[in-house]
PDB file of all heavy atoms in Angstrom:
ATOM      1  N   MET A   1      51.249  60.347  51.115  1.00  0.00           N
ATOM      2  CA  MET A   1      52.513  59.887  50.568  1.00  0.00           C
ATOM      3  C   MET A   1      53.294  61.086  50.049  1.00  0.00           C
ATOM      4  O   MET A   1      52.697  61.997  49.480  1.00  0.00           O
ATOM      5  CB  MET A   1      52.280  58.900  49.436  1.00  0.00           C
ATOM      6  CG  MET A   1      51.650  57.617  49.851  1.00  0.00           C
ATOM      7  SD  MET A   1      51.450  56.572  48.402  1.00  0.00           S
ATOM      8  CE  MET A   1      51.668  55.008  49.174  1.00  0.00           C
ATOM      9  N   PRO A   2      54.562  61.056  50.179  1.00  0.00           N
ATOM     10  CA  PRO A   2      55.366  62.174  49.721  1.00  0.00           C
ATOM     11  C   PRO A   2      55.300  62.394  48.215  1.00  0.00           C
ATOM     12  O   PRO A   2      55.512  63.486  47.744  1.00  0.00           O
ATOM     13  CB  PRO A   2      56.785  61.792  50.131  1.00  0.00           C
ATOM     14  CG  PRO A   2      56.678  60.679  51.075  1.00  0.00           C
ATOM     15  CD  PRO A   2      55.343  60.070  50.889  1.00  0.00           C
ATOM     16  N   ASP A   3      54.981  61.369  47.454  1.00  0.00           N
ATOM     17  CA  ASP A   3      54.964  61.491  46.001  1.00  0.00           C
ATOM     18  C   ASP A   3      53.581  61.861  45.463  1.00  0.00           C
ATOM     19  O   ASP A   3      53.297  61.649  44.298  1.00  0.00           O
ATOM     20  CB  ASP A   3      55.457  60.202  45.358  1.00  0.00           C
ATOM     21  CG  ASP A   3      54.650  58.988  45.768  1.00  0.00           C
ATOM     22  OD1 ASP A   3      53.756  59.110  46.606  1.00  0.00           O
ATOM     23  OD2 ASP A   3      54.923  57.907  45.245  1.00  0.00           O
ATOM     24  N   GLY A   4      52.711  62.387  46.292  1.00  0.00           N
ATOM     25  CA  GLY A   4      51.407  62.850  45.830  1.00  0.00           C
ATOM     26  C   GLY A   4      50.352  61.766  45.803  1.00  0.00           C
ATOM     27  O   GLY A   4      49.507  61.757  44.926  1.00  0.00           O
ATOM     28  N   ASP A   5      50.372  60.864  46.750  1.00  0.00           N
ATOM     29  CA  ASP A   5      49.389  59.786  46.870  1.00  0.00           C
ATOM     30  C   ASP A   5      49.323  58.882  45.648  1.00  0.00           C
ATOM     31  O   ASP A   5      48.260  58.452  45.237  1.00  0.00           O
ATOM     32  CB  ASP A   5      48.001  60.335  47.177  1.00  0.00           C
ATOM     33  CG  ASP A   5      47.884  60.779  48.618  1.00  0.00           C
ATOM     34  OD1 ASP A   5      48.715  60.342  49.427  1.00  0.00           O
ATOM     35  OD2 ASP A   5      46.959  61.524  48.939  1.00  0.00           O
ATOM     36  N   ILE A   6      50.447  58.608  45.054  1.00  0.00           N
ATOM     37  CA  ILE A   6      50.490  57.653  43.959  1.00  0.00           C
ATOM     38  C   ILE A   6      50.417  56.264  44.568  1.00  0.00           C
ATOM     39  O   ILE A   6      51.218  55.904  45.425  1.00  0.00           O
ATOM     40  CB  ILE A   6      51.774  57.806  43.122  1.00  0.00           C
ATOM     41  CG1 ILE A   6      51.787  59.172  42.453  1.00  0.00           C
ATOM     42  CG2 ILE A   6      51.882  56.694  42.093  1.00  0.00           C
ATOM     43  CD1 ILE A   6      53.079  59.496  41.747  1.00  0.00           C
ATOM     44  N   VAL A   7      49.423  55.505  44.143  1.00  0.00           N
ATOM     45  CA  VAL A   7      49.224  54.157  44.653  1.00  0.00           C
ATOM     46  C   VAL A   7      49.584  53.185  43.547  1.00  0.00           C
ATOM     47  O   VAL A   7      49.234  53.397  42.395  1.00  0.00           O
ATOM     48  CB  VAL A   7      47.758  53.952  45.111  1.00  0.00           C
ATOM     49  CG1 VAL A   7      47.527  52.547  45.587  1.00  0.00           C
ATOM     50  CG2 VAL A   7      47.419  54.957  46.205  1.00  0.00           C
ATOM     51  N   HIS A   8      50.299  52.167  43.902  1.00  0.00           N
ATOM     52  CA  HIS A   8      50.720  51.169  42.923  1.00  0.00           C
ATOM     53  C   HIS A   8      49.478  50.514  42.334  1.00  0.00           C
ATOM     54  O   HIS A   8      48.714  49.852  43.029  1.00  0.00           O
ATOM     55  CB  HIS A   8      51.609  50.132  43.603  1.00  0.00           C
ATOM     56  CG  HIS A   8      52.388  49.304  42.646  1.00  0.00           C
ATOM     57  ND1 HIS A   8      51.807  48.339  41.873  1.00  0.00           N
ATOM     58  CD2 HIS A   8      53.695  49.307  42.329  1.00  0.00           C
ATOM     59  CE1 HIS A   8      52.728  47.769  41.131  1.00  0.00           C
ATOM     60  NE2 HIS A   8      53.880  48.343  41.387  1.00  0.00           N
ATOM     61  N   SER A   9      49.253  50.684  41.057  1.00  0.00           N
ATOM     62  CA  SER A   9      48.013  50.253  40.417  1.00  0.00           C
ATOM     63  C   SER A   9      47.877  48.738  40.284  1.00  0.00           C
ATOM     64  O   SER A   9      46.775  48.233  40.131  1.00  0.00           O
ATOM     65  CB  SER A   9      47.891  50.894  39.037  1.00  0.00           C
ATOM     66  OG  SER A   9      48.949  50.451  38.208  1.00  0.00           O
ATOM     67  N   ARG A  10      48.965  48.013  40.345  1.00  0.00           N
ATOM     68  CA  ARG A  10      48.874  46.563  40.176  1.00  0.00           C
ATOM     69  C   ARG A  10      48.637  45.813  41.478  1.00  0.00           C
ATOM     70  O   ARG A  10      48.387  44.613  41.460  1.00  0.00           O
ATOM     71  CB  ARG A  10      50.130  46.029  39.509  1.00  0.00           C
ATOM     72  CG  ARG A  10      50.243  46.502  38.074  1.00  0.00           C
ATOM     73  CD  ARG A  10      51.364  45.816  37.384  1.00  0.00           C
ATOM     74  NE  ARG A  10      51.447  46.306  36.020  1.00  0.00           N
ATOM     75  CZ  ARG A  10      52.219  45.784  35.115  1.00  0.00           C
ATOM     76  NH1 ARG A  10      52.998  44.779  35.416  1.00  0.00           N
ATOM     77  NH2 ARG A  10      52.243  46.271  33.906  1.00  0.00           N
ATOM     78  N   LEU A  11      48.722  46.509  42.596  1.00  0.00           N
ATOM     79  CA  LEU A  11      48.458  45.867  43.882  1.00  0.00           C
ATOM     80  C   LEU A  11      46.966  45.740  44.092  1.00  0.00           C
ATOM     81  O   LEU A  11      46.207  46.657  43.776  1.00  0.00           O
ATOM     82  CB  LEU A  11      49.045  46.692  45.029  1.00  0.00           C
ATOM     83  CG  LEU A  11      50.541  46.680  45.190  1.00  0.00           C
ATOM     84  CD1 LEU A  11      50.945  47.606  46.325  1.00  0.00           C
ATOM     85  CD2 LEU A  11      51.054  45.290  45.459  1.00  0.00           C
ATOM     86  N   ARG A  12      46.572  44.614  44.639  1.00  0.00           N
ATOM     87  CA  ARG A  12      45.162  44.460  44.978  1.00  0.00           C
ATOM     88  C   ARG A  12      44.816  45.411  46.103  1.00  0.00           C
ATOM     89  O   ARG A  12      45.666  45.835  46.867  1.00  0.00           O
ATOM     90  CB  ARG A  12      44.868  43.028  45.381  1.00  0.00           C
ATOM     91  CG  ARG A  12      45.015  42.071  44.224  1.00  0.00           C
ATOM     92  CD  ARG A  12      44.521  40.703  44.623  1.00  0.00           C
ATOM     93  NE  ARG A  12      44.700  39.802  43.527  1.00  0.00           N
ATOM     94  CZ  ARG A  12      43.688  39.319  42.806  1.00  0.00           C
ATOM     95  NH1 ARG A  12      42.463  39.625  43.109  1.00  0.00           N
ATOM     96  NH2 ARG A  12      43.919  38.517  41.804  1.00  0.00           N
ATOM     97  N   ARG A  13      43.550  45.704  46.225  1.00  0.00           N
ATOM     98  CA  ARG A  13      43.091  46.675  47.218  1.00  0.00           C
ATOM     99  C   ARG A  13      43.511  46.306  48.637  1.00  0.00           C
ATOM    100  O   ARG A  13      43.853  47.167  49.438  1.00  0.00           O
ATOM    101  CB  ARG A  13      41.580  46.802  47.125  1.00  0.00           C
ATOM    102  CG  ARG A  13      41.028  47.875  48.012  1.00  0.00           C
ATOM    103  CD  ARG A  13      39.561  48.040  47.819  1.00  0.00           C
ATOM    104  NE  ARG A  13      39.108  49.131  48.649  1.00  0.00           N
ATOM    105  CZ  ARG A  13      38.040  49.818  48.419  1.00  0.00           C
ATOM    106  NH1 ARG A  13      37.297  49.522  47.387  1.00  0.00           N
ATOM    107  NH2 ARG A  13      37.700  50.792  49.222  1.00  0.00           N
ATOM    108  N   ARG A  14      43.502  45.014  48.946  1.00  0.00           N
ATOM    109  CA  ARG A  14      43.833  44.594  50.306  1.00  0.00           C
ATOM    110  C   ARG A  14      45.268  44.925  50.694  1.00  0.00           C
ATOM    111  O   ARG A  14      45.578  45.027  51.862  1.00  0.00           O
ATOM    112  CB  ARG A  14      43.557  43.105  50.497  1.00  0.00           C
ATOM    113  CG  ARG A  14      44.553  42.219  49.764  1.00  0.00           C
ATOM    114  CD  ARG A  14      44.283  40.773  49.980  1.00  0.00           C
ATOM    115  NE  ARG A  14      43.079  40.428  49.240  1.00  0.00           N
ATOM    116  CZ  ARG A  14      42.638  39.227  49.022  1.00  0.00           C
ATOM    117  NH1 ARG A  14      43.263  38.219  49.504  1.00  0.00           N
ATOM    118  NH2 ARG A  14      41.556  39.015  48.335  1.00  0.00           N
ATOM    119  N   TYR A  15      46.139  45.106  49.714  1.00  0.00           N
ATOM    120  CA  TYR A  15      47.546  45.383  50.004  1.00  0.00           C
ATOM    121  C   TYR A  15      47.884  46.874  49.951  1.00  0.00           C
ATOM    122  O   TYR A  15      49.014  47.260  50.220  1.00  0.00           O
ATOM    123  CB  TYR A  15      48.446  44.640  49.024  1.00  0.00           C
ATOM    124  CG  TYR A  15      48.233  43.148  49.040  1.00  0.00           C
ATOM    125  CD1 TYR A  15      47.778  42.490  47.917  1.00  0.00           C
ATOM    126  CD2 TYR A  15      48.485  42.403  50.179  1.00  0.00           C
ATOM    127  CE1 TYR A  15      47.580  41.117  47.925  1.00  0.00           C
ATOM    128  CE2 TYR A  15      48.289  41.033  50.201  1.00  0.00           C
ATOM    129  CZ  TYR A  15      47.828  40.400  49.063  1.00  0.00           C
ATOM    130  OH  TYR A  15      47.630  39.054  49.082  1.00  0.00           O
ATOM    131  N   GLN A  16      46.908  47.719  49.604  1.00  0.00           N
ATOM    132  CA  GLN A  16      47.177  49.143  49.459  1.00  0.00           C
ATOM    133  C   GLN A  16      47.582  49.801  50.774  1.00  0.00           C
ATOM    134  O   GLN A  16      48.479  50.628  50.801  1.00  0.00           O
ATOM    135  CB  GLN A  16      45.954  49.864  48.873  1.00  0.00           C
ATOM    136  CG  GLN A  16      45.646  49.485  47.452  1.00  0.00           C
ATOM    137  CD  GLN A  16      46.694  49.953  46.464  1.00  0.00           C
ATOM    138  OE1 GLN A  16      47.408  50.900  46.701  1.00  0.00           O
ATOM    139  NE2 GLN A  16      46.769  49.261  45.343  1.00  0.00           N
ATOM    140  N   LYS A  17      46.912  49.424  51.882  1.00  0.00           N
ATOM    141  CA  LYS A  17      47.205  50.053  53.165  1.00  0.00           C
ATOM    142  C   LYS A  17      48.630  49.749  53.645  1.00  0.00           C
ATOM    143  O   LYS A  17      49.363  50.690  53.979  1.00  0.00           O
ATOM    144  CB  LYS A  17      46.172  49.611  54.201  1.00  0.00           C
ATOM    145  CG  LYS A  17      46.243  50.359  55.498  1.00  0.00           C
ATOM    146  CD  LYS A  17      45.093  49.949  56.406  1.00  0.00           C
ATOM    147  CE  LYS A  17      45.040  50.737  57.672  1.00  0.00           C
ATOM    148  NZ  LYS A  17      43.914  50.351  58.511  1.00  0.00           N
ATOM    149  N   PRO A  18      49.057  48.476  53.664  1.00  0.00           N
ATOM    150  CA  PRO A  18      50.451  48.224  54.059  1.00  0.00           C
ATOM    151  C   PRO A  18      51.452  48.902  53.123  1.00  0.00           C
ATOM    152  O   PRO A  18      52.480  49.406  53.569  1.00  0.00           O
ATOM    153  CB  PRO A  18      50.592  46.701  53.992  1.00  0.00           C
ATOM    154  CG  PRO A  18      49.220  46.180  54.125  1.00  0.00           C
ATOM    155  CD  PRO A  18      48.336  47.211  53.509  1.00  0.00           C
ATOM    156  N   TYR A  19      51.132  48.959  51.840  1.00  0.00           N
ATOM    157  CA  TYR A  19      52.012  49.627  50.864  1.00  0.00           C
ATOM    158  C   TYR A  19      52.120  51.117  51.184  1.00  0.00           C
ATOM    159  O   TYR A  19      53.205  51.691  51.178  1.00  0.00           O
ATOM    160  CB  TYR A  19      51.468  49.414  49.458  1.00  0.00           C
ATOM    161  CG  TYR A  19      52.257  50.109  48.378  1.00  0.00           C
ATOM    162  CD1 TYR A  19      53.477  49.600  47.949  1.00  0.00           C
ATOM    163  CD2 TYR A  19      51.782  51.269  47.784  1.00  0.00           C
ATOM    164  CE1 TYR A  19      54.202  50.239  46.955  1.00  0.00           C
ATOM    165  CE2 TYR A  19      52.505  51.902  46.796  1.00  0.00           C
ATOM    166  CZ  TYR A  19      53.711  51.386  46.385  1.00  0.00           C
ATOM    167  OH  TYR A  19      54.430  52.017  45.418  1.00  0.00           O
ATOM    168  N   LYS A  20      50.987  51.731  51.493  1.00  0.00           N
ATOM    169  CA  LYS A  20      50.966  53.149  51.825  1.00  0.00           C
ATOM    170  C   LYS A  20      51.788  53.409  53.084  1.00  0.00           C
ATOM    171  O   LYS A  20      52.565  54.358  53.136  1.00  0.00           O
ATOM    172  CB  LYS A  20      49.525  53.611  52.023  1.00  0.00           C
ATOM    173  CG  LYS A  20      49.375  55.070  52.319  1.00  0.00           C
ATOM    174  CD  LYS A  20      47.913  55.441  52.465  1.00  0.00           C
ATOM    175  CE  LYS A  20      47.761  56.887  52.869  1.00  0.00           C
ATOM    176  NZ  LYS A  20      46.362  57.240  53.102  1.00  0.00           N
ATOM    177  N   TRP A  21      51.605  52.581  54.105  1.00  0.00           N
ATOM    178  CA  TRP A  21      52.380  52.727  55.344  1.00  0.00           C
ATOM    179  C   TRP A  21      53.864  52.631  55.054  1.00  0.00           C
ATOM    180  O   TRP A  21      54.657  53.393  55.587  1.00  0.00           O
ATOM    181  CB  TRP A  21      52.018  51.648  56.336  1.00  0.00           C
ATOM    182  CG  TRP A  21      50.694  51.786  56.996  1.00  0.00           C
ATOM    183  CD1 TRP A  21      49.807  52.819  56.907  1.00  0.00           C
ATOM    184  CD2 TRP A  21      50.088  50.829  57.867  1.00  0.00           C
ATOM    185  NE1 TRP A  21      48.694  52.564  57.663  1.00  0.00           N
ATOM    186  CE2 TRP A  21      48.844  51.352  58.263  1.00  0.00           C
ATOM    187  CE3 TRP A  21      50.476  49.581  58.335  1.00  0.00           C
ATOM    188  CZ2 TRP A  21      47.999  50.665  59.121  1.00  0.00           C
ATOM    189  CZ3 TRP A  21      49.627  48.916  59.193  1.00  0.00           C
ATOM    190  CH2 TRP A  21      48.403  49.451  59.580  1.00  0.00           C
ATOM    191  N   LEU A  22      54.235  51.680  54.221  1.00  0.00           N
ATOM    192  CA  LEU A  22      55.644  51.475  53.901  1.00  0.00           C
ATOM    193  C   LEU A  22      56.228  52.683  53.173  1.00  0.00           C
ATOM    194  O   LEU A  22      57.310  53.161  53.502  1.00  0.00           O
ATOM    195  CB  LEU A  22      55.803  50.214  53.051  1.00  0.00           C
ATOM    196  CG  LEU A  22      57.199  49.763  52.721  1.00  0.00           C
ATOM    197  CD1 LEU A  22      57.946  49.396  53.994  1.00  0.00           C
ATOM    198  CD2 LEU A  22      57.154  48.571  51.797  1.00  0.00           C
ATOM    199  N   CYS A  23      55.486  53.216  52.208  1.00  0.00           N
ATOM    200  CA  CYS A  23      55.963  54.362  51.444  1.00  0.00           C
ATOM    201  C   CYS A  23      56.038  55.620  52.293  1.00  0.00           C
ATOM    202  O   CYS A  23      56.967  56.403  52.150  1.00  0.00           O
ATOM    203  CB  CYS A  23      55.055  54.609  50.245  1.00  0.00           C
ATOM    204  SG  CYS A  23      55.186  53.346  48.989  1.00  0.00           S
ATOM    205  N   GLU A  24      55.050  55.812  53.166  1.00  0.00           N
ATOM    206  CA  GLU A  24      55.020  57.011  53.992  1.00  0.00           C
ATOM    207  C   GLU A  24      55.981  56.935  55.162  1.00  0.00           C
ATOM    208  O   GLU A  24      56.382  57.960  55.699  1.00  0.00           O
ATOM    209  CB  GLU A  24      53.611  57.244  54.536  1.00  0.00           C
ATOM    210  CG  GLU A  24      52.623  57.682  53.504  1.00  0.00           C
ATOM    211  CD  GLU A  24      51.228  57.866  54.081  1.00  0.00           C
ATOM    212  OE1 GLU A  24      50.961  57.353  55.192  1.00  0.00           O
ATOM    213  OE2 GLU A  24      50.419  58.515  53.420  1.00  0.00           O
ATOM    214  N   GLY A  25      56.287  55.730  55.592  1.00  0.00           N
ATOM    215  CA  GLY A  25      57.134  55.572  56.761  1.00  0.00           C
ATOM    216  C   GLY A  25      56.395  55.846  58.050  1.00  0.00           C
ATOM    217  O   GLY A  25      57.013  56.143  59.074  1.00  0.00           O
ATOM    218  N   THR A  26      55.052  55.758  58.030  1.00  0.00           N
ATOM    219  CA  THR A  26      54.258  56.054  59.221  1.00  0.00           C
ATOM    220  C   THR A  26      54.202  54.886  60.191  1.00  0.00           C
ATOM    221  O   THR A  26      53.879  55.077  61.354  1.00  0.00           O
ATOM    222  CB  THR A  26      52.818  56.450  58.842  1.00  0.00           C
ATOM    223  OG1 THR A  26      52.236  55.401  58.081  1.00  0.00           O
ATOM    224  CG2 THR A  26      52.798  57.735  58.039  1.00  0.00           C
ATOM    225  N   ALA A  27      54.498  53.703  59.736  1.00  0.00           N
ATOM    226  CA  ALA A  27      54.474  52.526  60.590  1.00  0.00           C
ATOM    227  C   ALA A  27      55.864  51.902  60.616  1.00  0.00           C
ATOM    228  O   ALA A  27      56.645  52.054  59.676  1.00  0.00           O
ATOM    229  CB  ALA A  27      53.458  51.512  60.060  1.00  0.00           C
ATOM    230  N   SER A  28      56.132  51.192  61.694  1.00  0.00           N
ATOM    231  CA  SER A  28      57.424  50.511  61.785  1.00  0.00           C
ATOM    232  C   SER A  28      57.441  49.331  60.822  1.00  0.00           C
ATOM    233  O   SER A  28      56.395  48.904  60.323  1.00  0.00           O
ATOM    234  CB  SER A  28      57.658  50.027  63.217  1.00  0.00           C
ATOM    235  OG  SER A  28      56.783  48.965  63.528  1.00  0.00           O
ATOM    236  N   SER A  29      58.601  48.802  60.579  1.00  0.00           N
ATOM    237  CA  SER A  29      58.705  47.653  59.678  1.00  0.00           C
ATOM    238  C   SER A  29      57.962  46.450  60.262  1.00  0.00           C
ATOM    239  O   SER A  29      57.380  45.665  59.518  1.00  0.00           O
ATOM    240  CB  SER A  29      60.167  47.304  59.405  1.00  0.00           C
ATOM    241  OG  SER A  29      60.835  46.988  60.601  1.00  0.00           O
ATOM    242  N   ASP A  30      57.945  46.322  61.580  1.00  0.00           N
ATOM    243  CA  ASP A  30      57.199  45.228  62.207  1.00  0.00           C
ATOM    244  C   ASP A  30      55.699  45.377  61.972  1.00  0.00           C
ATOM    245  O   ASP A  30      55.006  44.400  61.677  1.00  0.00           O
ATOM    246  CB  ASP A  30      57.471  45.167  63.713  1.00  0.00           C
ATOM    247  CG  ASP A  30      58.850  44.645  64.040  1.00  0.00           C
ATOM    248  OD1 ASP A  30      59.458  43.983  63.175  1.00  0.00           O
ATOM    249  OD2 ASP A  30      59.314  44.896  65.169  1.00  0.00           O
ATOM    250  N   GLU A  31      55.182  46.598  62.083  1.00  0.00           N
ATOM    251  CA  GLU A  31      53.760  46.838  61.848  1.00  0.00           C
ATOM    252  C   GLU A  31      53.393  46.578  60.392  1.00  0.00           C
ATOM    253  O   GLU A  31      52.346  45.975  60.111  1.00  0.00           O
ATOM    254  CB  GLU A  31      53.394  48.272  62.225  1.00  0.00           C
ATOM    255  CG  GLU A  31      53.435  48.537  63.705  1.00  0.00           C
ATOM    256  CD  GLU A  31      53.276  49.999  64.051  1.00  0.00           C
ATOM    257  OE1 GLU A  31      53.838  50.854  63.328  1.00  0.00           O
ATOM    258  OE2 GLU A  31      52.579  50.287  65.037  1.00  0.00           O
ATOM    259  N   CYS A  32      54.228  46.999  59.474  1.00  0.00           N
ATOM    260  CA  CYS A  32      53.985  46.750  58.053  1.00  0.00           C
ATOM    261  C   CYS A  32      54.004  45.255  57.758  1.00  0.00           C
ATOM    262  O   CYS A  32      53.141  44.746  57.038  1.00  0.00           O
ATOM    263  CB  CYS A  32      55.028  47.449  57.196  1.00  0.00           C
ATOM    264  SG  CYS A  32      54.888  49.234  57.183  1.00  0.00           S
ATOM    265  N   THR A  33      54.973  44.562  58.334  1.00  0.00           N
ATOM    266  CA  THR A  33      55.082  43.120  58.122  1.00  0.00           C
ATOM    267  C   THR A  33      53.863  42.402  58.667  1.00  0.00           C
ATOM    268  O   THR A  33      53.296  41.533  58.007  1.00  0.00           O
ATOM    269  CB  THR A  33      56.355  42.572  58.798  1.00  0.00           C
ATOM    270  OG1 THR A  33      57.484  43.255  58.266  1.00  0.00           O
ATOM    271  CG2 THR A  33      56.494  41.091  58.577  1.00  0.00           C
ATOM    272  N   ARG A  34      53.439  42.779  59.854  1.00  0.00           N
ATOM    273  CA  ARG A  34      52.272  42.145  60.481  1.00  0.00           C
ATOM    274  C   ARG A  34      51.019  42.360  59.638  1.00  0.00           C
ATOM    275  O   ARG A  34      50.244  41.432  59.393  1.00  0.00           O
ATOM    276  CB  ARG A  34      52.079  42.689  61.892  1.00  0.00           C
ATOM    277  CG  ARG A  34      51.084  41.912  62.703  1.00  0.00           C
ATOM    278  CD  ARG A  34      51.020  42.370  64.158  1.00  0.00           C
ATOM    279  NE  ARG A  34      52.321  42.225  64.805  1.00  0.00           N
ATOM    280  CZ  ARG A  34      53.044  43.237  65.283  1.00  0.00           C
ATOM    281  NH1 ARG A  34      52.605  44.469  65.194  1.00  0.00           N
ATOM    282  NH2 ARG A  34      54.204  43.028  65.852  1.00  0.00           N
ATOM    283  N   ALA A  35      50.813  43.588  59.165  1.00  0.00           N
ATOM    284  CA  ALA A  35      49.648  43.895  58.341  1.00  0.00           C
ATOM    285  C   ALA A  35      49.685  43.123  57.030  1.00  0.00           C
ATOM    286  O   ALA A  35      48.667  42.593  56.573  1.00  0.00           O
ATOM    287  CB  ALA A  35      49.581  45.391  58.072  1.00  0.00           C
ATOM    288  N   LEU A  36      50.850  43.036  56.424  1.00  0.00           N
ATOM    289  CA  LEU A  36      50.992  42.316  55.165  1.00  0.00           C
ATOM    290  C   LEU A  36      50.744  40.823  55.348  1.00  0.00           C
ATOM    291  O   LEU A  36      50.043  40.196  54.550  1.00  0.00           O
ATOM    292  CB  LEU A  36      52.368  42.559  54.572  1.00  0.00           C
ATOM    293  CG  LEU A  36      52.633  41.958  53.201  1.00  0.00           C
ATOM    294  CD1 LEU A  36      51.597  42.445  52.207  1.00  0.00           C
ATOM    295  CD2 LEU A  36      54.021  42.293  52.741  1.00  0.00           C
ATOM    296  N   LEU A  37      51.287  40.244  56.406  1.00  0.00           N
ATOM    297  CA  LEU A  37      51.066  38.823  56.672  1.00  0.00           C
ATOM    298  C   LEU A  37      49.593  38.521  56.926  1.00  0.00           C
ATOM    299  O   LEU A  37      49.078  37.494  56.494  1.00  0.00           O
ATOM    300  CB  LEU A  37      51.915  38.357  57.860  1.00  0.00           C
ATOM    301  CG  LEU A  37      53.403  38.227  57.582  1.00  0.00           C
ATOM    302  CD1 LEU A  37      54.146  37.889  58.873  1.00  0.00           C
ATOM    303  CD2 LEU A  37      53.668  37.175  56.530  1.00  0.00           C
ATOM    304  N   GLU A  38      48.927  39.443  57.610  1.00  0.00           N
ATOM    305  CA  GLU A  38      47.490  39.283  57.862  1.00  0.00           C
ATOM    306  C   GLU A  38      46.723  39.231  56.541  1.00  0.00           C
ATOM    307  O   GLU A  38      45.855  38.379  56.338  1.00  0.00           O
ATOM    308  CB  GLU A  38      47.025  40.484  58.690  1.00  0.00           C
ATOM    309  CG  GLU A  38      45.891  40.215  59.612  1.00  0.00           C
ATOM    310  CD  GLU A  38      45.634  41.425  60.494  1.00  0.00           C
ATOM    311  OE1 GLU A  38      46.324  41.572  61.513  1.00  0.00           O
ATOM    312  OE2 GLU A  38      44.739  42.223  60.135  1.00  0.00           O
ATOM    313  N   LYS A  39      47.057  40.139  55.648  1.00  0.00           N
ATOM    314  CA  LYS A  39      46.385  40.188  54.341  1.00  0.00           C
ATOM    315  C   LYS A  39      46.720  38.964  53.491  1.00  0.00           C
ATOM    316  O   LYS A  39      45.854  38.445  52.776  1.00  0.00           O
ATOM    317  CB  LYS A  39      46.753  41.466  53.588  1.00  0.00           C
ATOM    318  CG  LYS A  39      46.368  42.729  54.304  1.00  0.00           C
ATOM    319  CD  LYS A  39      44.881  42.800  54.561  1.00  0.00           C
ATOM    320  CE  LYS A  39      44.512  44.087  55.263  1.00  0.00           C
ATOM    321  NZ  LYS A  39      43.082  44.205  55.526  1.00  0.00           N
ATOM    322  N   LEU A  40      47.948  38.494  53.560  1.00  0.00           N
ATOM    323  CA  LEU A  40      48.327  37.290  52.826  1.00  0.00           C
ATOM    324  C   LEU A  40      47.563  36.064  53.326  1.00  0.00           C
ATOM    325  O   LEU A  40      47.105  35.230  52.538  1.00  0.00           O
ATOM    326  CB  LEU A  40      49.830  37.037  52.931  1.00  0.00           C
ATOM    327  CG  LEU A  40      50.723  37.933  52.089  1.00  0.00           C
ATOM    328  CD1 LEU A  40      52.182  37.727  52.467  1.00  0.00           C
ATOM    329  CD2 LEU A  40      50.510  37.669  50.623  1.00  0.00           C
ATOM    330  N   MET A  41      47.410  35.966  54.641  1.00  0.00           N
ATOM    331  CA  MET A  41      46.652  34.844  55.209  1.00  0.00           C
ATOM    332  C   MET A  41      45.199  34.892  54.745  1.00  0.00           C
ATOM    333  O   MET A  41      44.608  33.874  54.418  1.00  0.00           O
ATOM    334  CB  MET A  41      46.730  34.858  56.732  1.00  0.00           C
ATOM    335  CG  MET A  41      48.070  34.460  57.276  1.00  0.00           C
ATOM    336  SD  MET A  41      48.574  32.787  56.824  1.00  0.00           S
ATOM    337  CE  MET A  41      47.331  31.824  57.648  1.00  0.00           C
ATOM    338  N   GLN A  42      44.625  36.078  54.697  1.00  0.00           N
ATOM    339  CA  GLN A  42      43.247  36.223  54.223  1.00  0.00           C
ATOM    340  C   GLN A  42      43.136  35.797  52.764  1.00  0.00           C
ATOM    341  O   GLN A  42      42.172  35.128  52.372  1.00  0.00           O
ATOM    342  CB  GLN A  42      42.788  37.666  54.362  1.00  0.00           C
ATOM    343  CG  GLN A  42      42.540  38.100  55.777  1.00  0.00           C
ATOM    344  CD  GLN A  42      42.209  39.584  55.887  1.00  0.00           C
ATOM    345  OE1 GLN A  42      42.166  40.313  54.886  1.00  0.00           O
ATOM    346  NE2 GLN A  42      41.993  40.043  57.104  1.00  0.00           N
ATOM    347  N   ALA A  43      44.122  36.152  51.959  1.00  0.00           N
ATOM    348  CA  ALA A  43      44.109  35.788  50.540  1.00  0.00           C
ATOM    349  C   ALA A  43      44.223  34.278  50.372  1.00  0.00           C
ATOM    350  O   ALA A  43      43.536  33.692  49.535  1.00  0.00           O
ATOM    351  CB  ALA A  43      45.247  36.492  49.816  1.00  0.00           C
ATOM    352  N   ILE A  44      45.071  33.653  51.158  1.00  0.00           N
ATOM    353  CA  ILE A  44      45.252  32.207  51.079  1.00  0.00           C
ATOM    354  C   ILE A  44      43.989  31.477  51.514  1.00  0.00           C
ATOM    355  O   ILE A  44      43.554  30.523  50.862  1.00  0.00           O
ATOM    356  CB  ILE A  44      46.467  31.762  51.937  1.00  0.00           C
ATOM    357  CG1 ILE A  44      47.752  32.260  51.286  1.00  0.00           C
ATOM    358  CG2 ILE A  44      46.481  30.256  52.120  1.00  0.00           C
ATOM    359  CD1 ILE A  44      48.977  32.126  52.166  1.00  0.00           C
ATOM    360  N   GLN A  45      43.363  31.954  52.583  1.00  0.00           N
ATOM    361  CA  GLN A  45      42.149  31.311  53.095  1.00  0.00           C
ATOM    362  C   GLN A  45      40.970  31.482  52.162  1.00  0.00           C
ATOM    363  O   GLN A  45      40.108  30.621  52.089  1.00  0.00           O
ATOM    364  CB  GLN A  45      41.831  31.854  54.482  1.00  0.00           C
ATOM    365  CG  GLN A  45      42.800  31.402  55.533  1.00  0.00           C
ATOM    366  CD  GLN A  45      42.578  32.060  56.889  1.00  0.00           C
ATOM    367  OE1 GLN A  45      41.772  32.962  57.018  1.00  0.00           O
ATOM    368  NE2 GLN A  45      43.309  31.595  57.885  1.00  0.00           N
ATOM    369  N   SER A  46      40.913  32.617  51.434  1.00  0.00           N
ATOM    370  CA  SER A  46      39.770  32.844  50.550  1.00  0.00           C
ATOM    371  C   SER A  46      39.904  32.095  49.224  1.00  0.00           C
ATOM    372  O   SER A  46      38.983  32.039  48.449  1.00  0.00           O
ATOM    373  CB  SER A  46      39.596  34.334  50.285  1.00  0.00           C
ATOM    374  OG  SER A  46      40.670  34.833  49.528  1.00  0.00           O
ATOM    375  N   GLY A  47      41.069  31.536  48.995  1.00  0.00           N
ATOM    376  CA  GLY A  47      41.215  30.695  47.822  1.00  0.00           C
ATOM    377  C   GLY A  47      42.098  31.262  46.824  1.00  0.00           C
ATOM    378  O   GLY A  47      42.406  31.270  45.820  1.00  0.00           O
TER     379      GLY A  47
END
């Protein structure tokens, strides 16, 4: 990350990767959205 790998401390671990991609700009917005939706579905299914 350009800001020295600062990770948002309030995000759960499962959301760190999409957040990192978004901050770094390494993935397209579609890829970030897909990854985030995948993690949200997992969270909903796990309860």
